[in-house]
C-alpha positions as CSV (number, residue, x, y, z in Angstrom):
1,M,0.0,0.0,-0.1
2,V,1.3,3.3,-1.1
3,H,0.7,6.3,1.5
4,N,1.8,9.8,1.4
5,Y,5.1,10.2,3.7
6,T,6.6,13.3,1.9
7,N,5.6,16.1,4.2
8,F,7.7,14.5,6.8
9,T,10.8,13.9,5.2
10,G,12.8,16.9,4.2
11,E,14.6,14.7,1.5
12,Y,12.8,16.1,-1.3
13,I,15.3,18.8,-2.9
14,K,16.2,19.6,-6.5
15,K,19.6,17.7,-6.4
16,V,19.7,16.9,-10.3
17,T,21.4,19.3,-12.4
18,D,21.8,19.6,-15.6
19,I,25.2,18.8,-15.3
20,D,24.1,15.3,-13.8
21,I,21.5,14.6,-16.7
22,A,24.1,15.4,-19.1
23,V,27.0,12.8,-17.6
24,T,23.9,10.3,-17.5
25,I,22.6,10.4,-21.0
26,T,26.6,10.7,-22.2
27,T,27.6,7.3,-20.4
28,C,24.2,5.6,-21.2
29,Y,25.5,6.3,-25.1
30,L,29.0,5.0,-24.1
31,S,28.0,1.7,-22.5
32,I,25.6,0.9,-25.6
33,I,28.1,1.5,-28.3
34,G,30.8,-0.5,-26.0
35,A,28.0,-3.1,-25.5
36,L,28.0,-3.3,-29.4
37,I,31.6,-3.2,-29.5
38,I,31.5,-6.4,-27.4
39,F,28.7,-8.2,-29.5
40,I,30.5,-7.3,-32.7
41,N,34.0,-8.9,-31.1
42,L,32.3,-12.0,-29.9
43,G,30.3,-12.3,-33.2
44,R,33.8,-12.1,-35.5
45,T,35.1,-14.8,-33.5
46,Y,32.2,-17.1,-33.7
47,K,31.9,-16.0,-38.0
48,R,35.8,-17.3,-37.9
49,G,34.8,-20.3,-36.8
50,E,37.0,-19.6,-33.2
51,H,36.4,-21.1,-30.0
52,I,34.9,-18.7,-27.5
53,S,35.6,-19.3,-23.9
54,E,33.2,-19.8,-21.3
55,P,33.6,-17.3,-19.4
56,M,33.4,-14.7,-22.8
57,K,30.2,-16.2,-23.4
58,L,29.1,-15.2,-19.6
59,L,30.5,-11.7,-20.8
60,L,27.8,-12.0,-23.1
61,Y,25.5,-12.3,-21.1
62,L,26.5,-9.7,-18.7
63,T,26.1,-7.7,-21.5
64,I,23.0,-8.2,-22.4
65,A,21.7,-7.5,-19.1
66,D,23.5,-4.2,-18.6
67,I,22.8,-3.0,-21.9
68,F,19.3,-3.0,-20.5
69,S,20.2,-0.7,-17.4
70,A,21.9,1.7,-20.0
71,I,18.8,2.0,-22.4
72,G,16.4,2.7,-18.9
73,F,19.0,5.1,-17.2
74,L,19.0,6.8,-20.3
75,F,15.0,6.9,-21.0
76,G,15.1,8.1,-17.5
77,A,17.5,11.0,-17.6
78,I,15.5,12.3,-21.0
79,R,12.5,11.9,-19.2
80,F,14.3,13.8,-15.9
81,L,14.5,16.6,-18.7
82,Y,10.4,17.0,-19.0
83,G,9.5,15.9,-15.7
84,D,8.3,17.4,-12.6
85,D,9.4,14.9,-10.2
86,I,10.6,17.8,-7.8
87,S,7.5,19.9,-8.4
88,P,5.8,20.5,-5.4
89,E,2.5,19.6,-6.6
90,K,3.9,16.4,-7.5
91,V,5.8,15.5,-4.4
92,L,1.9,16.1,-2.6
93,A,0.5,14.1,-5.1
94,C,2.7,11.4,-5.3
95,H,0.1,8.7,-3.3
96,K,-2.8,10.0,-5.9
97,E,-1.0,9.3,-9.2
98,N,1.1,6.4,-11.2
99,D,3.1,7.5,-13.6
100,S,3.4,3.9,-16.4
101,G,6.5,5.5,-17.7
102,C,8.8,6.1,-14.5
103,I,7.2,2.8,-13.4
104,A,8.3,0.9,-16.6
105,Q,11.6,2.0,-16.5
106,S,12.2,1.4,-13.2
107,F,10.9,-2.1,-14.0
108,L,13.9,-2.3,-16.4
109,T,16.8,-1.0,-15.0
110,T,16.0,-2.8,-11.4
111,M,15.7,-6.2,-13.2
112,S,18.7,-5.2,-15.6
113,S,20.8,-4.3,-12.6
114,M,20.3,-7.6,-10.4
115,S,20.6,-9.8,-13.2
116,F,23.8,-7.8,-14.2
117,F,24.7,-8.2,-10.3
118,W,24.0,-12.0,-10.6
119,W,26.0,-12.4,-14.1
120,T,29.3,-10.7,-12.6
121,S,28.9,-13.0,-9.2
122,I,28.2,-16.2,-11.1
123,I,31.1,-15.5,-13.3
124,A,33.7,-15.0,-9.6
125,F,32.3,-17.9,-8.8
126,H,32.6,-20.3,-12.6
127,L,36.1,-18.8,-12.5
128,L,36.8,-20.0,-8.7
129,W,35.4,-23.5,-10.0
130,S,37.1,-24.0,-13.3
131,S,40.3,-23.9,-11.4
132,T,39.4,-25.8,-9.1
133,D,38.7,-28.6,-12.0
134,Q,41.7,-27.7,-13.5
135,E,43.6,-28.8,-11.0
136,Q,41.4,-32.2,-10.6
137,S,41.0,-33.2,-14.0
138,G,42.5,-32.2,-17.1
139,S,40.4,-34.3,-19.2
140,F,37.4,-33.6,-21.0
141,N,34.3,-36.2,-21.8
142,Q,30.6,-36.5,-22.5
143,S,29.5,-36.3,-19.1
144,E,31.7,-33.3,-18.4
145,H,30.0,-31.5,-21.6
146,V,26.3,-32.6,-19.8
147,R,27.2,-31.3,-16.4
148,K,28.3,-27.9,-18.1
149,D,25.1,-27.7,-20.1
150,I,23.7,-27.9,-16.2
151,Q,25.8,-25.5,-14.6
152,M,24.7,-23.1,-17.7
153,F,21.3,-23.8,-17.0
154,V,21.0,-22.7,-13.4
155,Y,23.5,-19.5,-14.5
156,H,20.8,-18.8,-16.3
157,L,17.7,-19.3,-14.4
158,L,19.6,-17.5,-10.8
159,S,20.0,-14.8,-12.9
160,S,16.6,-14.1,-14.7
161,T,14.4,-15.5,-12.1
162,I,15.5,-14.1,-8.5
163,P,16.0,-10.6,-10.1
164,G,12.4,-11.5,-12.4
165,A,10.3,-12.5,-9.1
166,I,11.6,-9.5,-7.0
167,T,11.0,-6.8,-9.4
168,I,7.5,-8.3,-10.4
169,T,6.9,-8.5,-6.4
170,A,7.5,-4.9,-6.5
171,M,5.7,-3.5,-9.2
172,A,2.6,-5.4,-8.1
173,K,3.0,-4.2,-4.7
174,G,3.3,-0.4,-6.3
175,I,7.0,-0.1,-5.0
176,L,8.6,1.0,-8.0
177,G,8.2,5.0,-8.9
178,S,10.2,8.3,-8.7
179,D,12.1,8.4,-5.3
180,L,13.2,12.0,-6.2
181,S,16.7,11.5,-6.2
182,V,17.2,10.2,-2.8
183,G,18.6,7.3,-4.0
184,S,19.1,6.9,-6.9
185,G,20.0,9.8,-9.9
186,A,18.2,11.6,-12.8
187,W,16.1,8.2,-13.3
188,C,13.2,6.3,-11.2
189,W,14.2,3.9,-8.7
190,I,11.8,3.3,-5.5
191,S,8.8,5.6,-5.0
192,A,9.6,8.1,-2.0
193,C,5.7,7.7,-1.3
194,L,6.7,4.6,1.0
195,S,7.2,4.5,4.1
196,D,10.4,4.7,6.0
197,N,10.8,0.6,6.4
198,E,9.3,-0.1,3.2
199,R,11.7,2.3,1.3
200,T,15.2,0.8,3.1
201,I,13.9,-3.1,2.5
202,W,13.0,-2.5,-0.9
203,M,16.0,-0.3,-1.5
204,A,18.3,-3.1,-0.1
205,V,16.3,-6.4,-1.5
206,S,16.3,-4.5,-4.9
207,G,19.9,-3.9,-5.1
208,K,22.2,-2.4,-2.6
209,G,21.9,-5.3,0.1
210,W,23.3,-7.7,-2.9
211,E,25.7,-5.3,-3.7
212,I,26.6,-4.5,0.5
213,L,26.9,-8.6,0.5
214,M,29.6,-8.6,-2.8
215,A,31.2,-6.0,-0.9
216,K,31.8,-8.0,2.3
217,R,32.9,-11.0,-0.2
218,K,35.6,-9.4,-2.0
219,H,36.8,-7.7,0.9
220,A,36.8,-11.6,2.4
221,Q,38.6,-12.9,0.2
222,V,41.1,-10.2,-0.1
223,D,41.9,-10.4,3.9
224,S,42.3,-14.3,3.0
225,S,45.3,-16.1,2.2
226,T,43.4,-17.7,-0.2
227,P,42.5,-15.6,-3.4
228,L,39.5,-15.6,-4.9
229,I,40.8,-16.7,-8.5
230,P,44.4,-17.8,-8.1
231,T,46.4,-16.1,-11.2
232,S,48.9,-18.6,-11.3
233,N,48.5,-20.3,-15.1
234,R,45.1,-18.9,-15.5
235,P,44.3,-17.1,-18.9
236,N,44.8,-13.6,-19.6
237,E,41.1,-13.1,-20.1
238,D,40.1,-14.6,-16.8
239,I,42.6,-11.9,-15.2
240,R,40.8,-9.2,-16.5
241,F,37.2,-10.9,-15.0
242,M,39.1,-9.7,-11.5
243,Y,39.4,-6.6,-12.6
244,L,35.7,-5.5,-14.0
245,W,34.5,-7.6,-10.9
246,L,36.6,-4.7,-8.5
247,I,35.8,-2.1,-10.9
248,E,32.1,-2.7,-10.7
249,L,32.6,-2.4,-6.7
250,C,34.2,0.9,-7.7
251,L,31.7,2.1,-10.1
252,R,28.6,1.3,-7.9
253,C,29.8,2.4,-4.3
254,F,28.4,5.7,-4.0
255,G,24.6,4.5,-4.5
256,T,25.4,2.3,-1.5
257,V,27.2,4.6,0.7
258,R,24.2,7.3,-0.3
259,F,21.9,4.0,0.8
260,I,23.2,3.5,3.9
261,M,23.4,7.5,4.7
262,A,19.7,7.9,3.8
263,A,18.9,5.0,6.0
264,I,20.8,5.8,9.2
265,K,19.0,9.6,8.5
266,R,15.6,8.0,8.1
267,H,15.7,5.6,11.1
268,T,18.1,7.1,13.9
269,G,17.1,10.7,12.8
270,Y,21.2,11.7,12.7
271,R,21.9,13.8,10.5
272,S,25.6,15.5,9.9
273,V,25.6,19.5,9.3
274,H,27.5,18.2,6.1
275,Y,24.7,15.7,4.8
276,E,23.6,17.3,1.7
277,D,26.6,18.2,0.4
278,V,28.2,15.1,0.4
279,D,24.8,13.1,-0.9
280,I,24.9,15.6,-3.5
281,Y,28.5,14.9,-4.2
282,L,28.1,11.0,-4.4
283,M,25.0,11.6,-6.2
284,H,27.1,13.4,-9.0
285,F,29.4,10.2,-9.3
286,Q,26.3,7.3,-9.1
287,C,24.9,9.4,-12.6
288,F,28.5,8.1,-13.8
289,G,28.9,5.0,-12.1
290,D,25.7,3.4,-12.5
291,S,25.5,4.0,-16.2
292,A,29.0,3.2,-17.1
293,Q,29.2,-0.6,-16.3
294,T,29.4,-1.9,-19.4
295,F,31.6,1.1,-21.2
296,C,34.2,-0.1,-18.6
297,S,33.5,-3.7,-19.6
298,C,34.2,-2.4,-23.1
299,L,37.8,-1.0,-21.9
300,I,38.5,-3.9,-19.7
301,F,38.2,-6.3,-22.3
302,F,39.0,-4.8,-26.1
303,G,40.8,-1.3,-25.1
304,F,43.3,-2.6,-23.1
305,R,45.1,-5.1,-24.6
């Protein structure tokens, strides 16, 4: 159920600038171009009859997920140019009207972003598993081929059903909508017209919680004496995936920090005198980071060789 809680938060100020919108649109275009470069390069490899490794196939699926994020963020930024999300009238009336364009964009970017997270985690798991397999056995037989097919099926199942179930549930419950740039940039995500608990829970479930878990997992591996992916005798492309995971954490950390800051303020009432300034600066970087992932993937695999 959606309520009108906007009169009591004080969070709804005009944060997004024309520069933020321009940065979002530019990086979205760069990510779309980067995705096309990845598709073209892998397509040329396939056409020449060359073998495409399993990690590169996973990169293809990862790119498919993220190009939808870039398209969604692009639509959200363009919509933001002509919208009135931060107008007093829109804030006060948010519990009475549904913006179908905003909800559709939120659905697309929420699902694709979670799918991107799952594919990134799946790639890390796959490289760890494959390195263990190489140590245990160097042979390839029919049963191994069947196992790999089942493995790929499970990957697709995880990366589609979990994000799909969460996003469809959120849309059905009226969770998606304009958050007035409290947890996002120039796009829609979780509606600002929910209670404090609902907003925090759904922001965590639909993205930020997964990112925090991934960051904790990466931190645990850094502290561990055993690396996540052994670098000895690994193909160069496998090493690049390690950088991809690290860069994704860096790109997404701005939005994650904003989420934590907003949740603390929302539930404890604690608010630093510099809160608004820090939040706005982080949002500027988030507008770049959230929409630049495929562009960075393209640079890692096909830009720096």
